C-alpha positions as a printed Julia matrix, in Angstrom:
445×3 Matrix{Float64}:
 148.71  30.73   82.7
 150.67  30.45   79.53
 152.99  27.82   80.57
 151.23  24.65   79.24
 151.16  26.41   75.78
 154.65  27.87   75.62
 155.7   26.22   72.4
 152.41  27.07   70.66
 152.54  30.64   71.83
 156.14  31.23   70.78
 155.23  30.07   67.28
 152.22  32.24   67.22
 154.17  35.37   68.06
 157.19  34.28   65.84
 159.86  34.09   68.75
 161.8   31.49   70.4
 160.81  29.89   73.7
 164.0   31.65   75.11
 162.45  35.16   74.13
 159.07  34.06   75.57
 160.63  33.12   78.8
 162.1   36.42   79.08
 158.84  38.04   78.56
 157.68  36.31   81.82
 160.77  37.36   83.35
 159.93  41.21   82.35
 156.54  40.56   83.94
 157.92  39.47   87.21
 160.56  42.23   87.36
 157.55  44.85   86.97
 155.66  43.06   89.66
 158.95  43.75   91.82
 159.57  47.34   90.85
 155.77  48.0    91.11
 155.68  47.33   94.9
 158.2   49.91   95.46
 155.47  52.45   94.39
 152.28  51.19   94.98
 152.81  49.79   98.74
 154.4   52.89   99.81
 151.32  54.8    98.32
 149.16  52.47  100.32
 150.96  53.67  103.48
 150.29  57.2   102.83
 146.81  57.15  101.14
 145.39  53.9   102.52
 144.94  50.5   100.77
 141.51  51.03   98.94
 142.72  53.43   96.32
 145.48  50.97   95.34
 143.26  48.12   95.25
 140.94  49.8    93.0
 143.61  51.48   90.79
 145.46  47.93   90.45
 142.29  45.99   89.5
 141.52  48.6    86.72
 144.96  47.93   85.4
 144.61  44.2    85.31
 141.13  44.46   83.4
 142.6   46.73   81.0
 145.87  44.69   80.15
 143.8   41.55   80.13
 141.73  42.92   77.13
 144.82  44.36   75.74
 146.53  40.75   75.8
 143.53  39.23   74.22
 143.75  41.63   71.3
 147.6   41.57   70.57
 148.73  40.56   67.19
 152.79  40.9    67.78
 155.28  40.35   70.27
 155.91  44.12   70.95
 152.43  44.62   72.03
 152.3   41.48   74.06
 155.38  42.27   75.87
 154.2   45.96   76.54
 150.81  44.45   78.01
 152.55  42.15   80.31
 155.01  45.04   81.7
 151.9   47.07   82.6
 150.1   44.1    83.9
 152.98  43.77   86.46
 152.23  47.16   88.14
 148.48  45.93   88.43
 149.51  42.55   89.88
 151.75  44.08   92.4
 149.49  45.04   95.13
 147.62  41.92   95.26
 150.69  40.08   96.0
 151.68  42.06   99.36
 149.13  44.35  100.51
 146.59  41.54  101.38
 148.75  40.56  104.19
 148.85  43.98  105.57
 144.89  44.11  105.28
 144.88  40.76  107.46
 147.05  42.27  110.09
 144.61  45.27  110.18
 141.36  43.21  110.83
 142.57  40.16  112.94
 144.04  39.36  116.15
 147.66  37.44  116.39
 146.14  33.86  117.11
 143.76  34.42  113.94
 146.3   35.71  111.38
 147.89  32.56  110.39
 144.63  30.8   109.31
 143.58  33.85  107.38
 146.89  34.21  105.75
 146.81  30.58  104.91
 143.27  30.95  103.19
 144.67  33.94  101.22
 147.74  32.08  100.27
 145.66  28.84   99.24
 143.87  31.22   96.66
 146.92  32.61   95.48
 149.11  29.44   95.01
 145.94  27.39   93.68
 145.47  30.02   91.37
 149.09  29.52   90.01
 148.46  25.73   89.5
 144.77  25.94   88.74
 145.26  28.61   86.07
 147.6   26.51   84.49
 145.13  23.39   84.61
 142.34  25.31   83.09
 144.43  27.44   80.47
 145.87  24.21   78.99
 142.44  23.32   77.57
 141.66  27.03   76.67
 144.92  27.24   74.65
 144.3   23.75   72.75
 140.65  24.73   71.98
 140.65  28.2    71.69
 144.08  30.0    71.26
 146.09  31.48   73.92
 144.38  34.91   73.42
 141.19  33.45   75.12
 143.26  32.98   78.31
 143.56  36.69   78.52
 139.84  37.17   77.6
 138.73  34.94   80.5
 140.75  36.81   82.89
 139.28  40.02   81.64
 135.79  38.8    82.41
 136.96  37.8    85.91
 138.71  41.01   86.41
 135.69  42.84   85.45
 133.48  41.16   88.05
 136.13  41.38   90.79
 136.32  44.94   90.12
 132.89  45.5    91.12
 133.6   43.51   94.22
 136.65  45.62   95.23
 134.67  48.94   94.77
 131.64  47.97   96.56
 132.68  45.3    99.09
 136.36  46.29  100.11
 136.28  49.29  102.59
 139.45  51.0   103.72
 141.14  49.03  106.58
 144.0   51.42  107.54
 143.65  53.3   110.56
 145.5   56.07  111.87
 146.26  55.98  115.76
 147.95  59.3   116.88
 150.44  59.08  119.84
 148.23  60.63  122.77
 148.39  61.12  126.55
 145.8   61.85  128.99
 145.55  65.47  130.05
 143.7   66.77  133.13
 140.49  68.96  132.52
 139.27  71.49  135.14
 136.27  70.01  137.01
 132.83  71.33  136.46
 130.75  72.92  139.12
 128.65  69.95  139.9
 131.65  67.54  140.51
 132.13  66.23  143.93
 135.82  66.3   144.45
 135.87  63.73  147.08
 133.84  61.11  144.91
 134.55  61.99  141.11
 137.42  61.04  139.0
 139.8   63.47  137.68
 138.42  64.46  134.09
 140.64  63.98  131.39
 141.04  64.41  127.48
 143.33  62.95  124.84
 145.67  65.02  123.32
 149.22  65.16  121.6
 152.35  64.94  123.54
 153.15  68.63  122.6
 149.85  69.56  124.52
 151.29  68.32  127.68
 152.89  71.05  129.9
 152.59  71.18  133.44
 150.69  67.74  134.21
 150.49  66.78  137.92
 152.44  63.34  138.24
 149.75  62.15  140.71
 147.08  63.16  137.98
 148.69  60.93  135.46
 148.28  57.94  137.36
 144.93  58.34  138.54
 141.89  56.71  136.91
 140.1   59.1   134.34
 136.9   59.4   132.17
 137.96  59.95  128.72
 136.48  62.95  126.66
 133.46  61.88  124.57
 134.86  63.88  121.72
 137.72  61.24  121.47
 135.37  58.54  120.04
 135.26  58.23  116.26
 131.99  57.71  114.62
 131.8   54.54  112.51
 131.23  55.22  108.71
 128.1   54.37  107.12
 128.11  51.94  104.04
 128.15  54.9   101.65
 131.03  56.76  103.49
 132.94  53.6   103.11
 132.79  53.81   99.36
 134.86  56.85   99.26
 138.16  56.1    97.37
 140.3   58.6    99.54
 139.63  58.86  103.01
 142.81  60.91  103.92
 146.31  60.84  104.59
 147.48  57.7   106.75
 151.05  58.78  107.35
 152.62  62.13  108.46
 156.12  61.04  107.6
 158.03  63.04  104.89
 156.67  61.66  101.29
 160.14  60.17  100.59
 160.35  57.94  103.95
 157.65  55.39  102.97
 159.8   54.72   99.89
 163.0   54.79  101.49
 161.98  52.28  104.56
 161.94  49.03  102.52
 165.69  49.33  101.64
 166.4   49.82  105.28
 164.17  47.08  106.19
 166.06  44.41  104.21
 168.89  44.78  107.09
 166.36  43.65  109.72
 167.14  39.91  110.45
 163.5   38.8   110.13
 162.93  40.57  106.94
 166.15  39.32  105.38
 165.49  36.0   106.37
 161.83  36.3   104.93
 163.22  37.6   101.78
 165.75  34.62  101.21
 162.97  31.89  102.34
 160.03  33.11   99.99
 162.34  34.53   97.42
 164.08  31.2    96.8
 161.17  29.0    97.12
 158.87  30.95   94.93
 161.55  31.47   92.28
 162.26  28.02   92.11
 158.48  27.05   91.76
 158.23  29.67   88.92
 160.96  27.75   87.22
 158.67  24.92   87.08
 156.08  27.05   85.25
 158.74  27.74   82.58
 160.36  24.28   82.12
 157.14  22.09   82.24
 155.73  23.18   78.7
 159.11  22.28   77.44
 160.11  19.16   79.01
 156.78  17.26   78.99
 156.03  17.95   75.1
 159.2   15.93   74.24
 160.56  12.45   74.69
 159.85  10.44   76.61
 156.45  11.96   77.8
 154.98  13.54   74.57
 152.15  15.09   76.28
 149.68  17.47   74.42
 149.08  20.94   75.62
 146.09  19.98   77.81
 148.04  17.19   79.29
 150.79  19.62   80.46
 148.06  21.78   82.08
 146.77  18.68   83.87
 150.27  18.45   85.35
 149.2   21.43   87.71
 146.63  19.2    89.25
 149.19  17.87   91.67
 150.24  21.11   93.04
 146.69  22.23   93.12
 145.43  19.36   95.32
 148.58  19.35   97.31
 148.41  23.22   97.94
 144.81  22.88   99.1
 145.89  20.03  101.7
 148.73  22.08  102.83
 146.7   25.29  103.32
 144.07  23.39  105.17
 147.01  22.13  107.57
 149.52  24.91  107.78
 147.36  27.87  109.12
 145.55  26.29  111.93
 148.63  24.28  112.88
 150.78  27.25  112.92
 148.37  29.0   115.21
 148.0   26.07  117.49
 151.8   25.96  117.68
 151.7   29.5   118.73
 149.2   29.08  121.49
 151.02  25.96  122.69
 154.39  27.71  122.83
 152.75  30.77  124.59
 151.44  28.58  127.48
 154.93  26.97  127.89
 156.48  30.46  127.9
 154.25  31.66  130.75
 151.73  33.28  128.63
 154.3   35.59  126.64
 153.91  35.35  122.99
 156.8   35.7   120.68
 156.59  36.0   116.97
 159.39  33.35  116.68
 156.75  30.81  117.6
 155.8   30.87  113.86
 159.17  29.37  112.97
 158.92  25.61  114.1
 156.71  24.9   110.89
 159.74  25.43  108.6
 160.66  21.91  109.38
 157.84  20.66  107.49
 158.45  23.16  104.56
 162.17  21.85  104.55
 161.38  18.27  104.18
 159.0   18.71  101.52
 161.03  21.13   99.46
 164.11  18.72   99.7
 161.85  15.94   98.28
 160.23  18.19   95.58
 163.38  20.08   94.09
 165.87  16.97   94.38
 163.2   14.5    93.38
 162.1   16.54   90.61
 165.62  16.76   88.79
 166.31  13.1    89.71
 162.88  11.62   87.99
 163.2   14.03   85.0
 167.07  13.39   84.59
 166.42   9.56   84.68
 163.19   9.8    82.79
 161.14   7.88   84.98
 157.53   7.39   84.78
 155.68  10.75   84.5
 153.95  10.08   88.03
 157.36  10.63   89.68
 158.03  14.45   88.58
 154.42  15.33   88.61
 154.29  14.3    92.5
 157.67  16.01   92.97
 156.19  19.18   91.49
 153.4   19.06   93.86
 155.64  18.56   96.96
 157.68  21.72   96.01
 154.46  23.77   96.04
 153.25  22.39   99.35
 156.56  23.42  100.54
 155.92  26.96   99.72
 152.65  26.74  101.43
 154.16  25.96  104.59
 157.34  28.34  104.21
 155.0   31.41  103.39
 152.51  30.82  106.32
 155.78  30.99  108.49
 156.98  34.08  106.91
 153.96  36.13  106.57
 152.92  35.27  109.98
 156.27  36.02  111.51
 156.62  39.31  109.61
 153.2   40.55  110.52
 153.57  39.66  114.16
 157.23  41.2   114.24
 156.57  44.63  112.57
 153.14  45.49  112.81
 153.54  49.11  112.39
 155.57  48.58  109.25
 154.1   45.6   107.42
 153.72  47.5   104.06
 157.63  48.38  104.04
 158.54  44.8   105.24
 156.65  43.07  102.49
 158.09  45.26   99.83
 161.6   44.28  101.04
 160.53  40.59  100.99
 158.9   40.75   97.74
 162.12  42.38   96.21
 162.5   38.53   95.49
 160.89  39.25   92.19
 164.21  40.75   91.21
 165.84  37.33   92.06
 163.1   35.75   90.02
 163.72  37.87   87.17
 167.27  37.09   87.17
 167.03  33.36   87.15
 163.96  33.24   84.61
 166.0   35.35   82.33
 168.74  32.74   81.9
 167.3   29.51   83.04
 166.54  28.19   79.33
 170.29  28.79   78.48
 171.35  27.3    81.76
 169.25  23.95   81.0
 170.8   24.06   77.5
 174.45  23.75   79.07
 173.54  21.4    82.13
 171.33  18.67   82.56
 167.88  18.94   84.53
 169.31  16.74   87.25
 172.4   19.24   87.76
 170.02  22.48   87.66
 167.47  21.1    90.2
 170.17  19.54   92.48
 171.78  23.08   92.6
 168.21  24.82   93.36
 167.5   22.07   96.06
 170.83  22.74   97.7
 170.46  26.54   97.62
 166.8   25.67   99.01
 168.1   23.7   101.89
 170.88  26.11  103.04
 168.43  28.93  103.18
 165.94  27.03  105.21
 168.77  26.25  107.76
 169.23  29.81  108.38
 166.14  29.53  110.39
 168.09  27.9   113.14
 170.23  31.13  113.85
 167.06  33.17  113.59
 165.38  31.12  116.41
């Protein structure tokens, strides 16, 4: 949002561009740390209270950001805003996993991801004009208006999607006097494993009629508006907070962390450097023109999302048929080929075009291709993890989004790094790391 006007914002707050860049890094760090609190709480108490709490924080910090006059207050508002942003970066995938079947999830994830990524590029596109005409404070003011409206939407239109399914076994129930033992089935009810003592083995394999009490009534609309609807995890309170650390050692989660972490981190680097590179020679862009650079990733992200989700679901169905009707989560991975090709063009190409000062169309297109690679990569990562660890989606996505710590580290020193090495060298190194991580998909498969 602020990237097109980095120079003006820094001047307005009487700080250097390097300090402003570090403020962005602190925001990203707080998103990463916030996930370790909000997602375990969502695992225990459900999604809805976390969504409402987060949107309230984002509304309040947007109002705060619009009113700040000094850097200390600005930084404090950004740090607190990171906690509010955290759930909307991860928890939505878990909600999609709650609502849709396996062969439907990739398309829904792609739709959600389209809004997330076009928001990043589209935000800069619009914010460039806002900063140039009305000052950077109004970028926060516009966000406050949107969060106020969306907050009402979350309260009235987003019910709880988490559901607790207890481990149960069918238990025989004595037949009533009216039952004909020759024709009736054995009456059963659902009970916990510890309720089963001496169950006849034959009865366990006999057809049964479930007890009517096992059916839960659907909530009315007004019941669905309750903020707290019970506890959804009986695990000790510390376990949901510790599980993400353990899950980082799962191969699929570690792979997702590296793919999503490197790709998105490198994309964030663009938002930091574009506001500096394009206002200088040979481009000499205005703030609004720097914002217009985001038109490239905005359009290519939409095209990528339209293709990636349905294509990923189609590949899964096709490979399942080839696999004699057996679906495996690894069928999400072939789409990484497209992500790798687009990323190589985007990262290496941006470094080369900026380094050799080509026409502005070169780096702008490469910026778009890099964002398009993130579209295909994230569709693979989220679809693969949702299918692999259905019961532990929250913990897995917290582990993957520990990538915010990686983003924090790179953003914190990228300005100094660019001062010591050329843009060609910096983006060549980033491109090489991206390619190495993508090749890890082969041993994972």
